[in-house]
Wavefront OBJ file of the C-alpha trace (Angstrom):
o trace
v 9.196 1.807 22.391
v 12.798 1.360 21.522
v 14.186 0.765 18.563
v 14.857 -2.711 19.529
v 10.965 -2.933 20.294
v 10.018 -1.291 17.154
v 12.352 -3.530 15.048
v 10.233 -6.820 16.707
v 6.942 -5.084 16.078
v 8.061 -4.390 12.564
v 8.796 -8.190 12.063
v 4.895 -9.310 13.723
v 3.673 -6.952 11.321
v 5.668 -8.137 8.375
v 4.526 -11.684 9.304
v 1.161 -10.621 9.354
v 1.242 -9.528 5.976
v 3.621 -12.284 4.454
v 2.395 -15.860 4.496
v 5.396 -18.174 5.475
v 7.988 -15.246 5.406
v 10.435 -17.640 7.115
v 9.948 -20.016 4.650
v 10.794 -17.810 1.601
v 14.064 -16.351 3.417
v 15.525 -19.727 3.700
v 14.840 -20.491 0.275
v 16.872 -17.509 -0.466
v 19.707 -17.800 1.855
v 19.936 -21.537 0.996
v 20.832 -20.254 -2.679
v 23.271 -18.262 -1.429
v 25.046 -20.533 1.463
v 25.499 -22.395 -2.070
v 26.986 -19.604 -4.010
v 29.169 -19.133 -1.153
v 30.484 -22.953 -1.162
v 30.816 -22.734 -5.112
v 33.248 -19.538 -4.511
v 34.780 -21.365 -1.203
v 35.364 -17.388 -0.337
v 33.225 -15.212 1.670
v 30.555 -13.026 -0.479
v 29.467 -9.868 -0.942
v 25.710 -9.534 -0.728
v 23.843 -6.418 -2.141
v 20.273 -6.226 -0.026
v 17.921 -4.040 -2.426
v 15.510 -1.579 -0.849
v 16.430 -2.849 2.615
v 14.099 -1.665 5.199
v 15.488 -2.297 8.613
v 17.730 -4.808 7.384
v 15.626 -7.947 7.839
v 17.232 -9.815 4.875
v 20.523 -8.854 5.190
v 20.813 -9.508 8.801
v 19.009 -13.161 7.985
v 22.332 -13.242 5.363
v 24.854 -12.364 7.959
v 23.420 -14.772 10.448
v 23.544 -17.587 8.592
v 26.737 -16.708 6.464
v 28.661 -15.388 9.054
v 31.750 -14.424 6.550
v 29.531 -12.570 4.196
v 29.251 -8.897 3.964
v 25.939 -6.758 3.465
v 25.461 -3.908 1.844
v 21.723 -2.588 2.553
v 20.279 0.111 0.673
v 17.056 2.502 0.913
v 16.076 5.554 0.729
v 13.312 5.569 3.463
v 15.208 7.654 6.186
v 13.022 5.963 9.091
v 13.552 2.534 8.154
v 17.378 3.401 7.582
v 17.642 5.016 11.214
v 15.998 1.741 12.843
v 18.247 -0.712 10.524
v 21.235 1.512 11.713
v 20.544 1.545 15.296
v 19.523 -2.199 15.785
v 22.440 -3.457 13.386
v 24.928 -6.017 15.117
v 27.490 -7.157 12.123
v 30.706 -4.829 11.517
v 30.091 -5.913 7.623
v 26.484 -4.917 7.412
v 26.339 -1.274 5.960
v 23.304 0.791 5.638
v 23.347 3.447 2.389
v 20.834 6.147 1.599
v 20.258 5.536 -1.938
v 17.101 5.023 -4.551
v 17.414 1.974 -5.791
v 16.082 3.410 -9.171
v 18.705 6.015 -9.625
v 21.579 5.629 -12.227
v 24.035 6.393 -9.266
v 23.324 3.128 -7.439
v 26.871 1.259 -8.913
v 28.915 4.137 -7.273
v 26.580 4.741 -4.083
v 26.833 0.890 -3.238
v 29.658 -0.317 -5.008
v 30.030 -3.390 -7.782
v 31.428 -7.463 -7.669
v 28.614 -8.471 -5.693
v 27.669 -12.142 -5.652
v 24.170 -12.049 -4.609
v 21.777 -9.457 -4.975
v 18.435 -9.666 -3.085
v 15.264 -7.800 -2.061
v 12.026 -8.613 -0.483
v 8.404 -7.434 -0.625
v 9.824 -3.733 -2.175
v 10.119 -4.349 -5.904
v 6.518 -3.803 -6.935
v 6.769 0.207 -5.858
v 9.237 0.682 -9.587
v 7.376 1.064 -12.659
v 8.270 -1.443 -15.212
v 10.835 0.981 -17.072
v 12.593 1.595 -13.662
v 12.587 -2.278 -13.149
v 14.033 -3.130 -16.631
v 16.469 -0.504 -16.023
v 17.179 -1.546 -12.267
v 18.264 -5.617 -13.977
v 20.147 -3.908 -16.819
v 22.167 -1.922 -14.210
v 22.660 -5.333 -11.679
v 23.833 -6.937 -14.686
v 26.962 -5.076 -14.650
v 27.199 -4.924 -10.977
v 27.553 -8.432 -10.309
v 30.387 -11.109 -10.468
v 30.490 -13.975 -13.102
v 28.466 -16.869 -11.517
v 26.389 -14.197 -9.116
v 22.361 -14.703 -8.346
v 19.809 -12.646 -8.162
v 16.984 -13.029 -5.874
v 13.606 -11.307 -5.519
v 10.477 -12.320 -3.243
v 7.488 -10.528 -3.543
v 3.581 -10.847 -3.483
v 3.166 -11.049 -7.697
v -0.636 -11.167 -7.930
v -2.852 -13.087 -10.187
v -4.453 -11.001 -13.163
v -8.085 -10.041 -11.981
v -9.644 -10.740 -16.105
v -7.650 -14.184 -16.436
v -7.743 -15.732 -13.198
v -10.159 -14.129 -11.093
v -10.946 -17.350 -8.963
v -6.987 -17.700 -7.776
v -6.692 -13.637 -7.241
v -10.017 -13.836 -5.118
v -8.672 -17.504 -3.406
v -5.345 -15.848 -2.908
v -6.395 -12.526 -1.348
v -8.797 -14.375 0.811
v -6.283 -16.951 2.200
v -4.041 -13.658 2.866
v -6.786 -11.606 4.474
v -7.462 -14.692 7.129
v -3.810 -15.085 7.734
v -3.477 -11.407 8.558
v -6.588 -11.120 10.484
v -4.901 -14.140 12.856
v -1.837 -11.931 13.278
v -3.689 -8.907 13.969
v -5.614 -10.569 16.563
v -2.869 -11.540 18.655
v -1.645 -8.369 18.786
v 0.623 -7.418 15.698
v 0.133 -3.882 14.612
v -1.433 -2.937 11.276
v 0.741 -1.266 8.670
v -0.435 2.031 9.808
v -0.244 1.983 13.263
v 3.405 0.860 12.641
v 4.013 3.522 10.666
v 2.302 6.229 13.326
v 4.667 4.543 16.160
v 7.781 4.971 13.935
v 6.974 8.918 13.153
v 6.570 9.568 16.716
v 9.692 7.840 17.904
v 11.318 10.458 19.982
v 14.332 12.379 19.006
v 13.197 11.126 15.476
v 12.002 13.856 14.046
v 14.370 15.236 11.425
v 13.752 11.631 9.673
v 9.990 11.688 9.954
v 10.378 15.231 8.280
v 12.314 13.901 5.809
v 10.082 11.035 5.332
v 6.908 13.037 4.487
v 8.975 15.192 2.331
v 10.513 12.106 -0.036
v 7.050 10.471 -0.310
v 5.034 13.098 -0.604
v 4.305 12.765 -4.339
v 4.628 8.741 -4.123
v 2.126 7.306 -6.432
v 0.806 3.831 -6.973
v 3.031 2.048 -9.483
v 2.075 0.084 -12.749
v 2.072 -3.868 -11.727
v 4.228 -6.670 -13.662
v 3.688 -10.119 -13.396
v 6.270 -12.885 -13.321
v 6.882 -13.219 -16.984
v 7.726 -9.341 -16.687
v 10.187 -9.931 -14.522
v 11.401 -12.873 -15.987
v 12.153 -11.366 -19.510
v 13.391 -8.016 -18.211
v 16.284 -10.048 -16.526
v 16.825 -12.494 -19.687
v 17.083 -8.925 -21.995
v 19.443 -7.706 -18.821
v 21.514 -10.629 -19.745
v 20.881 -13.132 -16.859
v 21.688 -16.654 -18.193
v 19.574 -18.509 -15.934
v 16.224 -17.399 -14.964
v 13.315 -19.158 -12.961
v 10.243 -19.024 -10.256
v 11.985 -20.679 -7.482
v 9.444 -20.495 -4.874
v 5.584 -20.130 -4.786
v 3.103 -20.018 -2.437
v -0.182 -18.517 -4.227
v 0.701 -15.083 -5.388
v 3.675 -14.757 -2.727
v 6.736 -15.844 -5.140
v 10.887 -15.607 -5.445
v 12.365 -14.606 -8.656
v 15.441 -15.873 -9.653
v 18.463 -15.096 -12.132
v 22.157 -16.093 -12.447
v 24.660 -14.078 -14.260
v 27.108 -16.444 -16.512
v 29.541 -17.754 -15.015
l 1 2 3 4 5 6 7 8 9 10 11 12 13 14 15 16 17 18 19 20 21 22 23 24 25 26 27 28 29 30 31 32 33 34 35 36 37 38 39 40 41 42 43 44 45 46 47 48 49 50 51 52 53 54 55 56 57 58 59 60 61 62 63 64 65 66 67 68 69 70 71 72 73 74 75 76 77 78 79 80 81 82 83 84 85 86 87 88 89 90 91 92 93 94 95 96 97 98 99 100 101 102 103 104 105 106 107 108 109 110 111 112 113 114 115 116 117 118 119 120 121 122 123 124 125 126 127 128 129 130 131 132 133 134 135 136 137 138 139 140 141 142 143 144 145 146 147 148 149 150 151 152 153 154 155 156 157 158 159 160 161 162 163 164 165 166 167 168 169 170 171 172 173 174 175 176 177 178 179 180 181 182 183 184 185 186 187 188 189 190 191 192 193 194 195 196 197 198 199 200 201 202 203 204 205 206 207 208 209 210 211 212 213 214 215 216 217 218 219 220 221 222 223 224 225 226 227 228 229 230 231 232 233 234 235 236 237 238 239 240 241 242 243 244 245 246 247 248 249 250 251
């Protein structure tokens, strides 16, 4: 399996785990199109925890005169992104999004900051610090969007939590039955890619001490964004517990 085939398998695997993935991507693209129209000039977008660059690629395809900085600390996904990238104005950077060095590594003056199915890996203190940092890296009127599963509370919303899990599992099983790889199967393939031994070794080193993070809810995200100076915050998309959190810097 070559990089293009591995990327296609990634997309199939992600569609199995994320209901209506294309629709939530379209929602973010529509907002960024509006930012581009209001600015009247090309926009600069930061893709946080970009993986192989799926979201940034969607931006480049939809808004061709934009530029995208895609940042992640996963060496395997970064290599996959770089080897399959087809856009001169999309660059991949190796950096921890929770690092205080993020502005120095990726730059500033962003018109949009986006992330997909990734920020749940951050603990609450890291997430709040990231939002504070982003507020200083974004242009006036810039927007932030994070799409992720923000689960219903098991104690206060047990019916909704179980319903969402049942629907998600049914959705996932349909895709897997059609040939999509499981999460573990995809990673086994990626880590065994020919000539990727250095990336695989670094992958094991970086994630050796990885531990589950403390999960937060929608209210935490919105409150942290407001505390960081985002003047307009909302949830702009929802399919059960799959959501998009939005924030906008004052113009």
